[in-house]
SERO-4910 file (N, C-alpha, C, O; in steps of 0.05 Angstrom, whole numbers):
BEGIN
 pado doro    nc1    nc2    nc3   cac1   cac2   cac3    cc1    cc2    cc3    oc1    oc2    oc3
  Met    A    362   -413   -135    363   -415   -159    367   -390   -177    351   -372   -180
  Ile    A    394   -393   -190    397   -363   -209    385   -355   -227    381   -370   -246
  Ile    A    377   -329   -225    359   -311   -239    367   -312   -271    391   -308   -275
  Lys    A    351   -317   -292    365   -325   -315    353   -292   -337    364   -282   -356
  Lys    A    325   -284   -321    318   -265   -339    299   -248   -321    288   -253   -300
  Val    A    300   -225   -338    281   -199   -322    256   -184   -346    264   -167   -362
  Glu    A    232   -193   -346    220   -176   -364    205   -163   -348    197   -173   -326
  Val    A    194   -130   -360    183   -116   -359    162   -108   -377    167    -96   -398
  Ile    A    133   -114   -367    118   -100   -375     86    -79   -374     64    -85   -366
  Pro    A     95    -62   -383     79    -37   -376     46    -43   -387     37    -56   -406
  Phe    A     37    -31   -372      4    -33   -376    -10     -6   -364     -6     10   -346
  Lys    A    -28    -12   -385    -57     12   -374    -81      1   -373    -84    -16   -390
  Ile    A    -97      3   -359   -124      0   -346   -140     29   -341   -129     46   -328
  Val    A   -165     33   -354   -171     54   -338   -192     46   -323   -210     29   -325
  Asn    A   -184     67   -301   -200     58   -278   -236     58   -281   -246     59   -304
  Lys    A   -247     56   -264   -280     58   -264   -287     73   -255   -310     71   -248
  Arg    A   -271    101   -247   -277    126   -237   -252    139   -245   -238    124   -257
  Glu    A   -242    165   -242   -215    178   -240   -223    175   -212   -245    177   -203
  Val    A   -206    171   -203   -199    178   -172   -175    205   -162   -152    208   -170
  Phe    A   -192    223   -141   -181    245   -132   -170    243   -101   -184    230    -85
  Trp    A   -156    251    -95   -144    251    -69   -131    284    -69   -130    298    -89
  Ala    A   -121    291    -40   -109    330    -42    -83    323    -66    -81    335    -87
  Ala    A    -75    313    -62    -39    317    -77    -53    306   -108    -43    283   -105
  Gly    A    -66    303   -129    -68    290   -153    -91    271   -157    -99    261   -136
  Ser    A   -100    266   -173   -119    246   -190   -111    218   -199    -91    210   -187
  Leu    A   -119    204   -214   -107    176   -225   -137    163   -237   -155    154   -224
  Pro    A   -134    167   -267   -156    164   -288   -152    131   -297   -169    115   -305
  Ala    A   -126    126   -294   -118    100   -300   -101     94   -286    -87    108   -271
  Ala    A   -100     59   -294    -75     44   -270    -54     39   -289    -54     20   -304
  Glu    A    -27     65   -288    -12     49   -306     14     42   -295     34     56   -291
  His    A     11     29   -292     35     10   -276     49    -12   -300     44    -13   -324
  Leu    A     69    -30   -284     78    -46   -303     83    -83   -281     85    -89   -257
  Ile    A     84    -96   -306     85   -129   -289    121   -131   -291    132   -125   -312
  Val    A    137   -140   -265    158   -147   -264    164   -170   -272    144   -167   -287
  Lys    A    172   -192   -278    172   -221   -281    197   -237   -285    203   -244   -308
  Ile    A    208   -243   -269    234   -259   -265    237   -287   -257    234   -299   -236
  Glu    A    243   -293   -276    248   -323   -282    281   -333   -284    301   -325   -296
  Ala    A    273   -354   -268    297   -369   -260    302   -386   -286    290   -386   -307
  Glu    A    330   -403   -277    341   -421   -300    327   -442   -302    325   -448   -325
  Asp    A    312   -461   -285    297   -482   -294    255   -462   -299    236   -474   -289
  Gly    A    251   -439   -311    238   -436   -317    214   -419   -304    199   -403   -316
  Thr    A    213   -426   -268    196   -416   -248    198   -394   -254    222   -387   -258
  Tyr    A    179   -375   -258    181   -348   -249    156   -338   -232    135   -349   -229
  Gly    A    167   -307   -218    157   -301   -205    143   -266   -208    151   -252   -227
  Val    A    127   -258   -194    110   -233   -212    107   -215   -188    100   -223   -166
  Ala    A    113   -182   -196    101   -173   -180     88   -144   -198     94   -143   -222
  Glu    A     73   -125   -188     62   -101   -200     78    -79   -183     80    -78   -159
  Ala    A     93    -54   -209    103    -43   -201     82    -23   -199     61    -27   -211
  Ile    A     85      0   -183     72     25   -190     78     58   -185     90     67   -165
  Pro    A     69     69   -201     87     93   -194     75    113   -183     50    114   -181
  Arg    A     92    135   -173     83    162   -163     86    187   -171     84    206   -156
  Pro    A     90    188   -192    103    221   -201     97    238   -187    113    256   -184
  Met    A     67    240   -171     68    268   -165     73    269   -128     67    287   -112
  Ile    A     89    237   -124    105    243    -91    126    232    -89    139    240    -69
  Tyr    A    137    213   -104    165    206   -102    172    216   -126    195    225   -124
  Gly    A    162    218   -151    184    223   -172    181    193   -194    186    200   -218
  Glu    A    177    172   -192    175    159   -207    155    152   -226    134    147   -214
  Thr    A    153    149   -255    143    153   -267    144    122   -282    164    108   -282
  Gln    A    115    112   -298    125     93   -302    145     84   -331    155     62   -336
  Glu    A    147    105   -343    169    108   -369    194    104   -350    209     84   -349
  Gly    A    196    128   -336    218    118   -319    225     94   -297    249     86   -295
  Met    A    207     84   -283    210     54   -285    221     36   -308    243     26   -310
  Tyr    A    205     34   -320    213     21   -343    248     15   -344    263     -2   -335
  Tyr    A    249     46   -363    280     42   -365    292     42   -339    314     44   -347
  Ala    A    295     41   -314    306     42   -285    301     10   -282    320      0   -270
  Leu    A    285     -5   -286    283    -42   -284    298    -41   -313    322    -37   -312
  Thr    A    289    -43   -333    309    -51   -356    332    -43   -365    338    -55   -385
  Lys    A    347    -26   -357    376    -16   -371    389    -17   -343    413    -23   -342
  Tyr    A    378    -11   -318    397    -17   -298    400    -33   -271    419    -40   -258
  Leu    A    369    -34   -267    368    -55   -245    375    -84   -250    392    -96   -236
  Ala    A    356    -99   -278    356   -121   -281    385   -133   -288    393   -153   -276
  Pro    A    398   -124   -302    426   -133   -308    446   -123   -284    469   -114   -286
  Leu    A    435   -126   -265    457   -122   -234    439   -154   -219    453   -171   -209
  Ile    A    415   -155   -221    406   -187   -217    415   -212   -232    421   -234   -221
  Ile    A    414   -208   -259    419   -232   -273    450   -244   -259    470   -233   -248
  Gly    A    441   -275   -269    469   -290   -252    466   -290   -230    483   -302   -216
  Gln    A    446   -278   -217    447   -282   -182    433   -304   -171    420   -318   -187
  Asp    A    432   -312   -141    416   -335   -131    392   -312   -115    392   -293   -100
  Ser    A    378   -325   -127    350   -316   -122    349   -311   -100    352   -287    -93
  Phe    A    343   -334    -76    350   -340    -48    364   -312    -31    354   -302    -10
  Ala    A    388   -303    -45    410   -280    -35    395   -257    -30    386   -246    -50
  Leu    A    391   -249    -13    361   -222    -25    380   -200     -7    370   -177     -4
  Gln    A    401   -205      3    415   -189     24    440   -178      2    453   -157      5
  Lys    A    443   -199    -21    464   -195    -30    456   -168    -54    465   -145    -57
  Ile    A    438   -183    -67    421   -171    -84    409   -135    -75    412   -113    -86
  Trp    A    394   -143    -49    392   -109    -48    415    -89    -40    411    -66    -33
  Glu    A    445   -104    -41    466    -84    -42    472    -80    -61    489    -62    -66
  Lys    A    458    -98    -82    472    -88   -114    451    -70   -123    456    -48   -133
  Leu    A    420    -80   -117    400    -57   -121    409    -25   -113    401     -5   -125
  Asp    A    430    -25    -85    429      4    -80    450     21    -95    455     45    -91
  Gln    A    466     -1   -119    485     12   -121    470     40   -147    481     60   -156
  Val    A    439     28   -152    428     57   -165    411     70   -143    393     59   -129
  Val    A    420     98   -144    401    106   -120    366    116   -125    355    122   -147
  Trp    A    354    117    -96    324    122   -106    311     93   -116    316     69   -111
  Asn    A    292    107   -133    274     86   -146    261     65   -127    267     42   -125
  Pro    A    244     77   -114    234     53    -86    222     31    -98    227      7    -94
  Ala    A    197     43   -121    180     18   -126    185      3   -150    169    -13   -159
  Ala    A    218     14   -164    229     -7   -183    242    -32   -164    242    -56   -170
  Lys    A    253    -19   -140    265    -47   -117    244    -59   -114    239    -82   -119
  Gly    A    234    -45   -108    202    -67    -96    192    -84    -99    183   -104    -88
  Ala    A    194    -72   -126    175    -97   -151    195   -114   -152    187   -137   -153
  Ile    A    222   -111   -151    236   -134   -160    239   -158   -135    244   -182   -139
  Asp    A    237   -148   -113    237   -153    -79    212   -175    -83    213   -199    -76
  Val    A    194   -164    -94    169   -178    -83    168   -206   -112    164   -230   -109
  Ala    A    172   -194   -130    186   -217   -152    199   -239   -144    193   -263   -147
  Leu    A    219   -229   -132    241   -255   -120    214   -265    -95    197   -282   -102
  Tyr    A    213   -258    -76    193   -277    -64    171   -302    -75    164   -324    -68
  Asp    A    165   -280    -97    143   -301   -102    151   -312   -125    134   -314   -142
  Leu    A    177   -323   -130    186   -343   -149    208   -356   -126    220   -376   -133
  Asn    A    213   -345    -97    224   -365    -86    212   -391    -71    219   -415    -69
  Ala    A    183   -370    -61    157   -390    -51    145   -407    -74    132   -427    -67
  Arg    A    148   -402   -104    147   -428   -119    160   -438   -125    155   -461   -133
  Leu    A    187   -428   -126    202   -459   -124    205   -481   -106    213   -505   -110
  Leu    A    195   -464    -81    186   -482    -56    159   -497    -54    156   -519    -42
  Asn    A    142   -483    -66    112   -486    -71     98   -493    -47     86   -512    -37
  Ile    A    106   -468    -40     92   -454    -10     75   -430    -17     77   -423    -41
  Pro    A     57   -415     -1     54   -391     -8     79   -374      9     95   -383     25
  Val    A     74   -339     -3     95   -330      5     99   -327     41    119   -329     56
  His    A     68   -319     46     69   -311     78     83   -338     96     87   -336    120
  Lys    A     88   -358     85    104   -375     98    140   -378     92    150   -399    100
  Leu    A    154   -361     82    170   -353     74    173   -326     95    193   -314    103
  Met    A    155   -322     98    164   -291    127    154   -302    153    150   -287    173
  Gly    A    151   -331    153    138   -331    176    111   -337    186    102   -337    209
  Gly    A    104   -340    173     74   -342    175     52   -371    171     59   -394    169
  Pro    A     30   -363    172     13   -352    166      9   -346    198      7   -365    214
  Tyr    A      6   -310    211      0   -307    237    -33   -307    240    -43   -317    260
  Arg    A    -52   -297    218    -74   -301    213    -76   -304    186    -57   -299    171
  Thr    A   -110   -318    175   -106   -326    160   -129   -305    139   -134   -308    115
  Gln    A   -141   -283    157   -162   -260    139   -157   -236    156   -153   -239    180
  Ile    A   -158   -214    145   -154   -194    149   -170   -164    146   -167   -150    126
  Pro    A   -188   -155    167   -199   -139    170   -193   -111    150   -173    -97    151
  Ile    A   -223   -106    128   -206    -85    104   -219    -64    109   -242    -66    116
  Ser    A   -205    -40    106   -207     -6    107   -220     -3     81   -212    -13     60
  Trp    A   -236      9     83   -261     18     58   -246     44     56   -239     55     77
  Gln    A   -240     57     32   -237     76     24   -261     89     11   -275     79     -7
  Ile    A   -264    119     26   -282    132     11   -271    166      4   -260    184     18
  Gly    A   -286    163    -34   -259    180    -41   -270    213    -35   -282    217    -14
  Phe    A   -267    229    -47   -282    256    -57   -305    255    -66   -307    244    -88
  Gly    A   -333    267    -52   -354    272    -70   -372    288    -55   -362    306    -42
  Thr    A   -396    287    -55   -416    304    -47   -414    293    -14   -402    272     -9
  Asn    A   -426    310      9   -434    296     31   -446    271     31   -437    248     36
  Lys    A   -464    277     26   -483    251     20   -485    233      9   -500    215     15
  Glu    A   -460    236    -22   -440    210    -27   -436    191    -17   -443    168    -19
  Met    A   -415    211      3   -399    190     24   -412    185     43   -399    173     59
  Leu    A   -443    191     50   -448    184     76   -462    159     65   -463    140     80
  Asp    A   -473    156     40   -487    140     28   -464    115     22   -473     92     22
  Glu    A   -443    117     19   -419     99     10   -420     82     35   -421     58     37
  Leu    A   -419    101     55   -413     95     80   -435     68     87   -432     44     86
  Lys    A   -453     81     94   -481     64     96   -475     40     81   -466     20     93
  Gln    A   -478     40     65   -472     17     45   -456     -9     48   -459    -33     44
  Lys    A   -434      7     58   -416     -5     62   -416    -30     88   -410    -53     91
  Ile    A   -429     -3    106   -438    -20    132   -445    -50    138   -434    -69    149
  Ile    A   -476    -42    122   -489    -66    104   -478    -89    103   -483   -108    118
  Glu    A   -459    -89     81   -437   -107     76   -418   -119     93   -406   -141     91
  Gly    A   -415    -98    113   -402   -108    135   -370   -106    142   -355   -121    155
  Tyr    A   -366    -80    129   -345    -67    133   -348    -49    155   -368    -34    156
  Arg    A   -323    -47    182   -322    -35    202   -302    -10    206   -304      6    225
  Thr    A   -280    -10    184   -263     17    185   -264     36    161   -270     20    144
  Phe    A   -263     54    152   -263     71    133   -244     92    138   -242    102    160
  Lys    A   -232    100    121   -220    114    113   -218    135     91   -214    130     68
  Val    A   -224    166    105   -234    188     86   -224    205     68   -212    224     79
  Lys    A   -223    205     52   -201    227     40   -210    253     46   -235    253     50
  Gly    A   -202    271     47   -202    300     62   -169    310     55   -150    299     45
  Gly    A   -173    333     65   -155    356     65   -151    383     53   -137    400     65
  Pro    A   -163    389     30   -164    410     16   -176    423     30   -166    444     36
  His    A   -202    417     43   -231    430     54   -229    417     81   -233    393     86
  Pro    A   -222    439    102   -218    420    133   -248    422    142   -262    403    149
  Asp    A   -255    451    140   -284    457    148   -300    436    139   -317    429    155
  Asn    A   -298    427    120   -321    404    109   -315    378    125   -332    367    139
  Asp    A   -283    365    118   -275    351    139   -288    338    161   -298    316    164
  Ile    A   -286    369    182   -310    360    195   -336    354    194   -346    332    202
  Lys    A   -345    370    187   -376    368    185   -375    339    170   -393    327    182
  Val    A   -367    324    155   -374    301    135   -375    277    156   -393    260    160
  Leu    A   -337    285    177   -337    257    198   -362    261    221   -373    242    232
  Lys    A   -367    286    224   -390    284    246   -410    264    240   -417    243    251
  Leu    A   -422    280    212   -449    263    195   -433    228    197   -447    213    210
  Met    A   -416    220    190   -409    189    194   -408    179    219   -410    155    223
  Arg    A   -406    195    237   -404    186    268   -435    187    276   -442    173    295
  Glu    A   -452    201    265   -469    191    276   -490    175    268   -511    169    280
  Asn    A   -478    166    236   -493    150    224   -474    119    226   -475    102    209
  Ser    A   -467    119    238   -453     96    238   -461     70    269   -474     75    289
  Pro    A   -452     53    264   -461     39    290   -428     42    311   -407     45    299
  Asp    A   -429     42    337   -402     46    353   -380     27    348   -361     33    363
  Asp    A   -374      4    330   -359    -10    329   -347     -9    301   -336    -27    288
  Val    A   -352     26    292   -337     33    269   -326     46    268   -332     66    281
  Arg    A   -290     47    249   -279     61    255   -269     83    234   -258     75    213
  Leu    A   -273    107    238   -262    131    217   -224    142    219   -208    144    237
  Tyr    A   -224    145    204   -204    161    194   -202    176    176   -219    171    160
  Ile    A   -189    196    170   -172    214    155   -154    212    147   -135    206    162
  Asp    A   -150    219    109   -129    214     99   -120    245     84   -126    249     61
  Ala    A   -106    264    101   -108    290     92    -88    290     70    -91    306     52
  Asn    A    -69    275     69    -48    278     52    -30    299     55    -16    302     36
  Met    A    -27    315     73     -8    335     84    -19    356     73     -1    371     65
  Ala    A    -43    366     67    -56    384     52    -62    406     83    -68    429     77
  Tyr    A    -61    402    107    -69    422    128    -52    436    134    -33    424    144
  Ser    A    -49    465    133    -31    481    154    -25    467    182    -34    445    187
  Arg    A    -10    482    197     -9    467    234    -34    474    238    -49    455    244
  Glu    A    -47    503    236    -70    514    251    -94    499    231   -105    519    224
  Asp    A   -105    482    220   -126    475    204   -118    440    221   -138    427    229
  Ala    A    -95    430    225    -95    408    231   -101    406    250   -113    385    254
  Leu    A    -97    431    280    -98    425    299   -133    424    312   -146    411    329
  Arg    A   -142    452    285   -174    448    289   -188    426    273   -212    421    274
  Val    A   -174    416    261   -196    384    255   -195    365    275   -212    351    286
  Met    A   -162    369    278   -163    343    310   -175    341    335   -181    321    348
  Lys    A   -179    375    342   -193    377    370   -227    375    354   -245    364    368
  Ala    A   -234    384    326   -260    384    333   -269    351    328   -293    346    331
  Leu    A   -255    334    322   -248    300    308   -255    283    338   -269    263    339
  Glu    A   -244    295    357   -235    278    380   -253    269    387   -273    284    387
  Gly    A   -256    249    395   -277    217    399   -291    216    376   -314    208    380
  Val    A   -284    222    347   -296    222    324   -273    200    308   -282    182    293
  Leu    A   -246    204    312   -231    194    291   -217    178    312   -212    182    336
  Ala    A   -212    154    292   -188    137    302   -157    140    294   -139    123    298
  Ser    A   -156    162    281   -133    170    274   -136    183    252   -153    181    235
  Leu    A   -109    203    252   -109    214    217    -86    221    209    -68    233    221
  Glu    A    -88    209    176    -62    203    161    -54    233    160    -68    254    159
  Glu    A    -23    229    161     -8    255    143    -23    282    140    -26    296    120
  Pro    A    -33    286    167    -38    321    160    -23    334    146    -32    339    124
  Leu    A      7    345    152     21    362    143     41    350    127     46    326    121
  Ile    A     56    378    118     78    371     94     92    345    104     76    341    122
  Ser    A    106    328    105    122    305    103    146    325    124    154    321    148
  Trp    A    153    346    105    178    355    125    176    379    150    194    394    156
  Asp    A    156    377    159    145    393    179    148    378    203    130    380    220
  Asn    A    168    363    208    171    355    230    160    363    261    144    351    276
  Glu    A    175    387    265    167    411    286    138    405    294    128    396    315
  Gly    A    127    414    267     96    415    273     81    387    278     59    386    289
  Arg    A     93    366    268     80    334    274     81    335    302     61    337    316
  Lys    A    110    334    313    114    344    346     90    347    359     76    331    372
  Asp    A     87    381    351     71    399    377     45    393    366     23    403    373
  Leu    A     50    371    344      4    370    336      6    345    356    -10    341    374
  Ala    A     25    330    352     26    301    372     15    308    403     -3    296    416
  Asn    A     27    327    411     29    341    437     11    348    448      8    347    472
  Arg    A     -6    358    433    -31    372    431    -58    360    433    -78    371    443
  Val    A    -57    328    420    -84    327    417    -72    298    427    -49    292    433
  Ser    A   -104    275    427    -99    251    434    -99    241    413    -77    231    410
  Thr    A   -116    238    389   -125    221    372    -91    214    354    -78    233    347
  Pro    A    -85    197    352    -57    185    334    -53    191    309    -72    187    294
  Ile    A    -27    200    298    -18    212    274    -15    179    265     -3    165    281
  Leu    A    -24    169    244    -20    143    216     11    161    195      9    184    184
  Ser    A     27    151    194     44    150    177     37    146    142     19    131    135
  Asp    A     52    158    125     46    151    105     77    166     97     99    156    103
  Glu    A     73    193     81     91    204     65    116    212     84    138    213     75
  Ser    A    111    217    107    132    217    129    152    190    126    174    195    136
  Thr    A    149    163    116    156    145    113    159    128     97    156    105    102
  Phe    A    169    138     69    176    125     47    198    109     53    203     97     32
  Ser    A    218    100     73    239     89     70    239     72     99    216     68    108
  Val    A    257     62    112    265     43    135    268     72    145    250     81    160
  Val    A    291     89    139    305    111    159    285    120    164    274    115    186
  Asp    A    274    135    145    246    149    144    241    144    173    246    161    191
  Val    A    226    108    178    206    105    196    222    107    236    214    109    260
  Tyr    A    252    105    219    270    108    249    272    128    255    277    133    279
  His    A    270    146    237    280    178    249    248    192    264    244    207    283
  Gln    A    227    177    245    200    200    258    194    174    279    170    175    283
  Ile    A    204    155    291    194    143    322    216    148    338    214    136    359
  Gln    A    242    165    335    250    178    348    239    196    352    230    197    375
  Leu    A    235    213    340    207    245    344    194    234    351    209    223    368
  Gly    A    169    221    355    164    213    375    124    225    364    104    226    378
  Ala    A    127    231    343    102    240    341     76    219    325     52    222    327
  Leu    A     90    199    312     73    185    294     67    168    317     83    168    335
  Lys    A     42    151    320     27    128    333     24    108    321     19     87    333
  Gln    A     25    111    288      8     87    276     25     89    252     35    110    245
  Ile    A     31     66    237     58     62    211     36     53    197     17     40    206
  Gly    A     43     63    168     28     57    147     52     44    130     71     58    124
  Ile    A     51     17    123     69      8     99     54      3     72     31     -5     73
  Lys    A     65      7     50     56     14     26     75    -14     11     98     -9      2
  Ile    A     68    -32     10     81    -61      2    103    -48    -30    128    -50    -32
  Pro    A     88    -37    -49    101    -32    -75    127     -6    -75    146     -1    -90
  Arg    A    118      6    -53    142     17    -41    166     12    -30    186     24    -37
  Thr    A    168     -9    -10    194    -27      2    191    -50      2    203    -64     18
  Gly    A    173    -61    -21    176    -92    -26    173   -102      5    166    -86     22
  Phe    A    178   -131     11    169   -146     34    197   -149     51    195   -154     75
  Thr    A    229   -147     37    253   -142     54    255   -115     65    267   -117     86
  Leu    A    249    -90     60    246    -70     76    222    -61    100    223    -54    123
  Ser    A    197    -66     79    175    -69     93    186    -83    119    188    -69    139
  Thr    A    195   -113    122    195   -122    141    217   -117    170    215   -124    193
  Lys    A    240   -101    154    251    -83    171    234    -62    189    242    -57    212
  Ile    A    211    -49    179    201    -32    188    183    -50    208    176    -38    228
  Val    A    174    -74    206    155    -88    228    175    -86    245    170    -83    269
  His    A    194    -87    237    216    -92    276    222    -67    282    230    -62    305
  Leu    A    220    -50    266    229    -22    284    207    -14    299    209     -4    322
  Ala    A    181    -18    284    144    -16    299    141    -38    320    125    -31    337
  Glu    A    155    -71    327    157    -78    343    174    -72    377    169    -77    400
  Val    A    195    -57    360    207    -46    389    194    -19    396    196    -12    420
  Ala    A    182     -6    381    166     16    394    148     17    393    137     39    391
  Asn    A    131    -10    394    107    -22    410     88     -1    391     70     13    402
  Met    A     93     -1    364     65     11    343     56      3    324     69     -2    303
  Pro    A     26     -4    327     11    -14    309     25     -5    278     38     15    272
  Ile    A     13    -35    259     18    -19    228     -3    -30    214    -14    -52    218
  Gln    A     -6    -10    194    -29    -26    177    -18    -29    148      4    -20    146
  Val    A    -26    -37    129    -14    -42    107    -40    -24     80    -61    -33     71
  Ser    A    -27      4     76    -31     19     57    -40     19     37    -19     12     27
  Leu    A    -56     20     16    -69     30    -10    -45     44    -28    -37     67    -23
  Gln    A    -35     29    -49    -21     42    -74    -33     43    -95    -19     44   -114
  Ala    A    -60     43    -98    -76     40   -119    -73     10   -130    -77      7   -154
  Glu    A    -68     -8   -117    -57    -32   -130    -81    -43   -152   -102    -32   -153
  Thr    A    -74    -66   -168    -94    -77   -178   -103    -96   -162    -98    -92   -138
  Asp    A   -117   -123   -168   -123   -141   -149    -96   -163   -149    -94   -175   -128
  Tyr    A    -81   -168   -165    -53   -178   -159    -39   -163   -154    -23   -176   -141
  Gly    A    -32   -141   -154    -14   -123   -129    -27   -123    -99    -19   -118    -76
  Asn    A    -47   -130   -109    -69   -124    -63    -61   -161    -57    -63   -173    -35
  Ala    A    -53   -174    -83    -55   -209    -67    -19   -204    -50    -12   -220    -33
  Ala    A     -7   -187    -56     22   -189    -47     16   -168    -17     28   -179      1
  Cys    A      6   -150    -10     -9   -136      8    -26   -167     27    -21   -172     51
  Ile    A    -32   -172     22    -48   -188     38    -36   -220     43    -49   -236     56
  Gln    A    -16   -224     36     12   -245     38     20   -237     61     16   -247     83
  Phe    A     31   -217     53     45   -192     80     35   -184    104     46   -186    126
  Ala    A     16   -177     99    -14   -165    130    -15   -189    139    -10   -188    163
  Cys    A    -21   -219    130    -14   -235    142      3   -258    161     -3   -275    178
  Ala    A     22   -250    152     58   -259    158     55   -247    185     56   -262    205
  His    A     52   -228    187     63   -211    214     33   -199    236     11   -190    230
  Lys    A     46   -206    261     35   -193    284     30   -174    283      6   -168    284
  Gln    A     52   -150    281     49   -118    286     31   -112    261     25    -88    261
  Val    A     24   -122    247     10   -114    230    -28   -114    232    -43   -120    214
  Ser    A    -35   -106    259    -49   -100    270    -87    -88    270   -108    -98    279
  Leu    A    -81    -61    255    -94    -56    246   -117    -46    212   -112    -28    196
  Pro    A   -133    -58    212   -145    -59    196   -129    -46    166   -120    -23    167
  Cys    A   -128    -65    140   -112    -54    119   -126    -50     99   -147    -63     95
  Glu    A   -115    -31     81   -124    -22     56   -130    -34     30   -120    -22     11
  Val    A   -143    -52     27   -139    -84      7   -157    -80      1   -169   -100      9
  Ser    A   -177    -62    -13   -203    -66    -21   -204    -48    -50   -221    -50    -68
  Tyr    A   -183    -31    -51   -177     -5    -73   -198    -13   -102   -218     -6   -114
  Tyr    A   -173    -37   -103   -187    -50   -131   -216    -59   -138   -221    -66   -162
  Leu    A   -240    -60   -117   -269    -72   -125   -280    -41   -139   -295    -44   -158
  Asp    A   -273    -14   -132   -294     -1   -144   -275     28   -159   -283     51   -161
  Asn    A   -250     16   -167   -232     38   -182   -223     24   -198   -234     26   -220
  Ile    A   -203      7   -196   -198    -16   -219   -213    -23   -235   -231    -38   -227
  Gly    A   -208    -13   -276   -234    -19   -288   -228    -50   -303   -237    -53   -326
  Asp    A   -216    -68   -292   -214   -100   -294   -193   -121   -283   -169   -116   -278
  Ser    A   -207   -150   -278   -186   -160   -256   -163   -165   -275   -164   -171   -300
  Leu    A   -140   -163   -258   -125   -189   -277   -110   -214   -256    -86   -217   -250
  Leu    A   -134   -229   -249   -129   -250   -230   -142   -270   -257   -152   -262   -278
  Gln    A   -138   -293   -249   -153   -319   -264   -182   -326   -248   -205   -332   -257
  Lys    A   -172   -324   -222   -195   -331   -197   -195   -307   -185   -173   -297   -179
  Pro    A   -221   -291   -179   -217   -265   -148   -212   -279   -132   -210   -303   -131
  Leu    A   -208   -251   -106   -200   -258    -87   -224   -249    -68   -240   -230    -74
  Val    A   -226   -269    -39   -242   -272    -32   -242   -248     -9   -222   -237      2
  Ile    A   -278   -245     -3   -277   -214     19   -309   -240     34   -328   -252     24
  Lys    A   -300   -238     60   -327   -251     69   -328   -228     98   -307   -222    109
  Asn    A   -349   -219    106   -357   -198    124   -336   -181    131   -324   -182    152
  Gly    A   -332   -166    112   -309   -140    110   -284   -159    117   -271   -145    133
  Phe    A   -272   -184    113   -250   -194    121   -246   -204     91   -261   -217     76
  Met    A   -208   -190     83   -210   -207     63   -183   -231     61   -158   -230     64
  Gln    A   -198   -245     58   -184   -274     56   -153   -279     47   -143   -269     26
  Leu    A   -139   -293     64   -116   -301     46   -107   -327     29   -104   -349     39
  Pro    A   -103   -323      9    -99   -342    -13    -80   -360      0    -61   -352     14
  Glu    A    -86   -390     -6    -67   -412      6    -54   -422    -22    -52   -446    -24
  Gly    A    -46   -410    -40    -40   -427    -62     -8   -419    -66     -1   -399    -53
  Pro    A      9   -431    -81     35   -421    -77     42   -396    -89     27   -385   -105
  Gly    A     72   -385    -81     73   -357    -86     59   -342    -79     58   -339    -55
  Met    A     37   -322    -98     18   -305    -80      1   -312    -72    -15   -296    -62
  Gly    A     -3   -334    -71    -42   -357    -70    -52   -355    -92    -74   -366    -94
  Val    A    -43   -341   -116    -58   -331   -147    -43   -338   -161    -21   -347   -156
  Asp    A    -57   -334   -184    -41   -335   -219    -57   -315   -238    -82   -314   -239
  Leu    A    -39   -298   -256    -40   -278   -269    -57   -290   -291    -55   -313   -300
  Asp    A    -74   -274   -299    -91   -281   -329    -78   -271   -347    -86   -248   -352
  Trp    A    -58   -278   -363    -34   -271   -380    -49   -265   -407    -36   -257   -427
  Glu    A    -69   -267   -408    -80   -255   -433    -88   -232   -422    -88   -214   -440
  Lys    A    -94   -225   -401   -111   -194   -385    -88   -178   -390    -88   -156   -403
  Val    A    -63   -193   -378    -42   -176   -385    -35   -164   -405    -31   -140   -405
  His    A    -33   -180   -429    -18   -177   -461    -43   -149   -466    -36   -126   -472
  Lys    A    -69   -159   -462    -85   -141   -468    -83   -102   -467    -85    -82   -481
  Tyr    A    -77   -110   -436    -67    -84   -426    -49    -71   -434    -50    -47   -438
  Ala    A    -28    -89   -440     -4    -81   -447     -4    -61   -467    -19    -61   -487
  Ile    A     18    -37   -461     34    -10   -472     52    -17   -484     61    -39   -478
  Lys    A     65     -1   -505     98     -5   -514    110     28   -507    101     50   -515
  Ile    A    132     22   -492    150     45   -480    174     47   -500    191     30   -503
  Gly    A    173     79   -520    204     78   -535    186     72   -547    190     65   -570
***
């Protein structure tokens, strides 16, 4: 179907609480909705998410990249010709999340044209629910431990714990969590690249048998340090900042330091994320879908992808919106049962945007 129109709507939803991590903080979801309309009036939608402190894209910059440069490249194109569309998008360098949003919106559009869920365009479903990794943010050790205990009662069995700036306390709080968790609970730290080589080795040695993995302990460009660390510890290293692109994943697999790969759908869309899945299949590495601070609508895209691919076998970070995003953008909520996110089965992303909410939170740029 021929693409007729691309609309970009910036919005701001104040978070329930300011979210902190080693590289910065998020007081609000300042994202964009990308709506791509076909000539018959059918449309697909994606959530575009900037990360100025990680890979440079800002809300304002993404708005202009999408409206001035990228949208004109795809108007008039066949919505199903994704290889050709990506060739055109790559005429503009970088802008990964802007391009990723176009890709995801096209999948939503094409699935709606066929009246099927997105996961069926990817060969799924492989599964109809995914185990959730619940993120525990910075707080006092008691607050973090209390949150863990409560979520265990609610049925969650995997927990991502924010760490990095204070490695000694990371050791302390993770040991406390392990002591207060059933044997089937998985724990891992996201250090957001904040450890030195010495701190990373010390933390991983101290927490052997406690951690299921450690996400990005070192700065992303320290390949020698990551390789040395992997050779000296048994705990798997999980990727994020070191694997922004398909090429990054390829190089990191060649390096031999990573044992688990994190995919962020807003960063690589569905097309590039699928290429990462194929690399992981060849390397026999498990994948998780990692959070990018999505609203519940953006989260639906993550669920479609995770349920479509066998290689996405790790618990996925698909619950951030529940305790952080200040409001829902969906007409009907996503469904969680005993720590598992259920796959929505409607056409496209399986869910529908609440456009009244979108316009309520919309802001103007320029």
